[in-house]
C-alpha positions as semicolon CSV with decimal commas, in nm:
position;residue;x (nm);y (nm);z (nm)
1;M;10,580;8,439;8,222
2;S;10,462;8,807;8,235
3;A;10,726;9,114;8,164
4;R;10,837;9,356;8,460
5;T;10,603;9,601;8,565
6;T;10,787;9,967;8,507
7;P;10,849;10,186;8,820
8;D;10,573;10,451;8,842
9;R;10,727;10,843;8,910
10;R;10,578;11,076;9,176
11;Q;10,290;11,258;8,920
12;D;10,148;10,888;8,943
13;Y;10,025;10,978;9,310
14;P;9,861;11,337;9,432
15;H;9,949;11,253;9,758
16;F;10,213;11,236;9,975
17;R;10,388;11,170;10,327
18;E;10,696;11,159;10,471
19;I;10,857;10,951;10,642
20;A;11,225;10,934;10,776
21;T;11,388;10,554;10,809
22;R;11,523;10,466;11,189
23;W;11,820;10,325;11,203
24;M;11,637;10,013;11,245
25;D;11,523;9,981;10,962
26;N;11,771;9,856;10,838
27;D;11,883;9,473;10,849
28;V;12,226;9,241;10,824
29;Y;12,255;9,366;10,418
30;Q;12,245;9,695;10,527
31;H;11,946;9,811;10,382
32;V;11,583;9,845;10,449
33;N;11,381;9,576;10,504
34;N;11,132;9,369;10,303
35;V;10,878;9,419;10,578
36;V;10,971;9,754;10,654
37;Y;10,782;9,880;10,309
38;Y;10,476;9,717;10,448
39;S;10,524;10,012;10,755
40;F;10,539;10,234;10,572
41;F;10,185;10,149;10,385
42;D;10,016;10,159;10,656
43;T;10,124;10,488;10,767
44;A;10,102;10,713;10,479
45;V;9,697;10,546;10,465
46;G;9,648;10,569;10,826
47;H;9,763;10,932;10,844
48;Y;9,624;11,048;10,604
49;L;9,220;10,844;10,689
50;I;9,328;11,024;11,079
51;E;9,384;11,396;10,895
52;T;9,064;11,376;10,673
53;G;8,843;11,329;10,929
54;A;8,784;10,956;10,835
55;L;8,875;10,710;11,069
56;D;8,917;10,818;11,491
57;V;9,164;10,463;11,546
58;Q;8,957;10,448;11,864
59;A;8,631;10,547;11,795
60;S;8,469;10,521;11,411
61;P;8,278;10,254;11,455
62;V;8,352;10,120;11,084
63;I;8,733;10,000;11,018
64;G;8,915;9,810;10,755
65;L;9,045;9,541;10,727
66;V;9,352;9,419;10,574
67;V;9,254;9,131;10,299
68;E;9,522;9,136;10,057
69;T;9,853;9,308;9,988
70;R;10,148;9,296;9,763
71;C;10,461;9,488;9,719
72;Q;10,708;9,544;9,422
73;Y;11,102;9,635;9,446
74;F;11,335;9,841;9,256
75;S;11,582;9,970;9,392
76;S;11,697;9,951;9,800
77;L;11,642;10,272;10,050
78;S;11,871;10,262;10,388
79;F;11,901;10,416;10,639
80;P;11,941;10,769;10,669
81;S;11,677;10,804;10,391
82;M;11,358;11,067;10,364
83;V;11,056;10,817;10,271
84;H;10,749;10,944;9,985
85;A;10,518;10,768;10,023
86;G;10,282;10,870;9,735
87;L;9,873;10,759;9,747
88;R;9,591;10,724;9,557
89;V;9,325;10,481;9,486
90;G;9,275;10,193;9,243
91;R;8,946;10,091;9,342
92;L;8,725;10,221;9,523
93;G;8,416;9,976;9,598
94;T;8,117;9,954;9,763
95;T;8,263;9,789;10,101
96;S;8,652;9,771;9,964
97;V;8,941;10,015;9,946
98;R;9,239;9,913;9,661
99;Y;9,522;10,181;9,819
100;E;9,832;10,216;9,618
101;I;10,103;10,328;9,781
102;G;10,470;10,397;9,585
103;I;10,787;10,448;9,802
104;F;11,044;10,720;9,659
105;R;11,383;10,798;9,813
106;D;11,483;11,116;9,904
107;A;11,439;11,348;9,587
108;D;11,379;11,056;9,290
109;Q;11,119;11,077;9,052
110;V;11,078;10,706;8,993
111;A;10,956;10,448;9,283
112;A;11,212;10,228;9,471
113;A;10,893;10,009;9,536
114;Q;10,542;10,015;9,514
115;G;10,218;9,869;9,618
116;H;9,883;9,764;9,726
117;F;9,623;9,702;10,011
118;I;9,261;9,643;10,009
119;H;9,096;9,716;10,283
120;V;8,743;9,565;10,383
121;Y;8,542;9,822;10,638
122;V;8,310;9,621;10,847
123;D;8,146;9,710;11,124
124;R;8,372;9,808;11,460
125;A;8,179;9,527;11,619
126;T;8,050;9,278;11,432
127;N;8,373;9,248;11,174
128;R;8,046;9,224;10,962
129;P;8,151;9,420;10,628
130;V;8,026;9,725;10,536
131;P;7,956;9,991;10,302
132;L;8,145;10,236;10,307
133;P;8,135;10,560;10,509
134;D;8,033;10,871;10,309
135;K;8,308;11,071;10,516
136;L;8,529;10,816;10,367
137;R;8,430;10,837;10,047
138;Q;8,451;11,232;10,087
139;V;8,792;11,211;10,149
140;L;8,927;10,897;9,920
141;A;8,764;11,059;9,624
142;P;9,089;11,312;9,506
143;L;9,342;11,004;9,512
144;V;9,057;10,758;9,330
145;V;9,248;10,695;9,031
146;D;9,215;10,510;8,698
147;E;9,469;10,237;8,540
148;A;9,656;10,524;8,377
149;G;9,674;10,700;8,626
150;T;9,462;10,937;8,591
151;G;9,089;11,042;8,628
152;A;8,860;10,931;8,860
153;K;8,764;10,587;8,892
154;E;8,439;10,441;9,068
155;G;8,293;10,089;9,114
């Protein structure tokens, strides 16, 4: 049995996206339902890629498909809270990217949840893996961290 993971801190993430919780995010137990966290992950990454010009959701010839996800929960969120989704890249591969996201409630310095998802980048028309486009590598480079949460790690 492995030891429980320690929650990340805000300083472990180089980029943040604010996301407002919504009334409908709460479940019958009066906290944000677990599936909503994956929406926070997707929103943080999607906005970053669109805003940096690495993704045109209608026309990009190369798109990312999720092949793996994971989320660990440390404390509850509930409406109304402002979520601060921290974003970093844990691995920048030849055809894939491991996005790592920390979910922070309001001004909290310790993550309420954290996780990752891996995109394999494919040709939109064939769904076959392709090397990461140069523009994508360029915009993700500032987010790449090593296992200690600092410095660049590519490979």
